[in-house]
C-alpha positions, -999 to +999 in steps of 0.1 A: -627+537-096-617+548-060-630+581-047-599+600-029-611+630-012-615+650+017-652+658+010-679+641+031-702+615+015-731+644+018-710+667+001-705+646-030-744+637-030-749+676-034-726+677-064-737+646-079-775+662-076-760+695-094-746+678-120-776+660-129-790+696-128-819+687-102-831+705-069-829+687-036-868+689-042-868+668-076-836+646-063-857+636-030-886+628-047-866+605-074-847+588-046-879+580-028-872+605+003-880+637+021-861+669+007-857+676+045-836+645+052-819+643+021-811+683+032-799+667+067-776+639+050-759+671+028-751+689+060-741+659+077-766+659+102-777+624+092-753+598+082-747+583+047-764+550+049-757+517+033-793+519+023-794+552+014-764+545-016-787+517-028-817+544-033-796+569-052-780+542-074-804+547-103-812+583-099-774+595-097-762+571-120-738+554-090-732+521-074-728+515-035-691+509-039-683+547-045-701+556-014-688+533+006-649+541-007-662+578-004-674+575+033-641+550+042-613+578+025-632+607+044-625+586+074-592+583+067-588+621+060-605+631+094-578+606+112-550+627+094-533+659+110-542+680+083-577+666+087-582+667+123-570+707+122-599+714+094-621+698+117-612+715+144-615+745+129-654+737+113-660+728+153-647+763+163-662+781+142-697+763+143-694+766+182-687+803+180-713+809+156-739+790+180-721+814+210-728+843+194-767+838+181-773+831+215-757+865+225-742+847+255-714+853+274-702+823+294-698+789+283-716+765+299-723+725+302-714+709+271-705+742+254-671+740+280-664+703+265-672+719+229-646+745+236-620+718+246-626+698+221-625+722+190-594+736+209-608+769+212-595+766+245-564+743+250-554+726+283-522+704+283-520+677+293-558+671+287-578+671+320-595+641+335-631+642+331-637+649+367-621+681+364-644+693+339-672+709+352-706+721+341-692+759+342-656+754+348-623+734+348-605+727+375-565+730+371-536+717+395-507+727+412-474+727+391-438+709+404-420+742+412-428+767+438-412+795+455-416+807+490-419+848+495-402+858+527-404+890+544-374+903+530-390+899+493-360+872+482-382+840+470-368+806+481-369+780+456-390+746+467-411+719+451-444+707+459-434+667+451-440+654+477-454+685+490-444+720+502-456+731+539-472+768+538-472+777+573-495+803+593-488+837+571-466+824+547-468+829+507-459+807+482-456+814+442-467+789+422-477+776+384-502+753+373-493+716+359-510+725+328-503+750+305-535+769+288-541+787+255-569+811+247-577+815+212-585+848+200-624+855+201-625+837+236-614+849+269-611+829+304-616+841+342-601+828+374-629+821+396-606+812+426-598+779+445-619+748+450-635+740+479-613+721+494-588+751+493-612+773+497-624+765+532-588+765+548-584+806+543-560+802+517-559+839+499-556+838+459-537+864+440-535+862+402-546+875+370-582+874+373-589+873+330-567+860+301-572+874+270-572+856+237-537+848+228-528+840+264-506+806+262-490+798+293-492+781+326-509+804+349-489+818+379-506+825+410-495+834+448-512+816+477-512+831+513-524+811+545-542+834+563-556+803+588-543+789+622-529+755+600-501+746+581-512+731+549-495+708+523-489+719+488-487+688+466-482+686+430-511+673+402-536+680+436-567+707+426 
């Protein structure tokens, strides 16, 4: 009989062990594996293999087809919209727990990629791998821009093909990407990327994005240098 369940093979394995009234140690002994390995399979740290489905057949009264169907059913579920939402929620909680256990205050290296994958921080459209750095993400210029004249009246412009920022001028822009920060997280705006920072551009914007923020980041650039600078849609 097919198994239709959102449960992982590891969770079903734990249920079968409890149905037999066995402890993990007793079940491991009967299956012929270590308790540590059995626990790792139950918790999803190790995969449920075809070899293991043969080993558990007699001790737990199952057939290999039961486990292959359970694995297929779970994979189908995780690909569904509901399954993806549940998986991302679990990944968020695991990331937060790991983060809090470390008493850390800044996401670094793989944690940033994990936060994006778990949608603790959402950036839409998604950034390419070259834009996700070890300690930060690099966003890009949006399409619409406004030159801020001396009289205070903004003049609408576009960054496609480019907007030319002359000496002493200021321009208001938004990022091409929309940023969403979930509760229990916040983002800090670190400044301009190296290619722009060395051109004597001054950045003015909100320094901290608190949990609940969901919008394009708006900022002002002022040309303090001696040269005209092209601001182009999609550039970092």
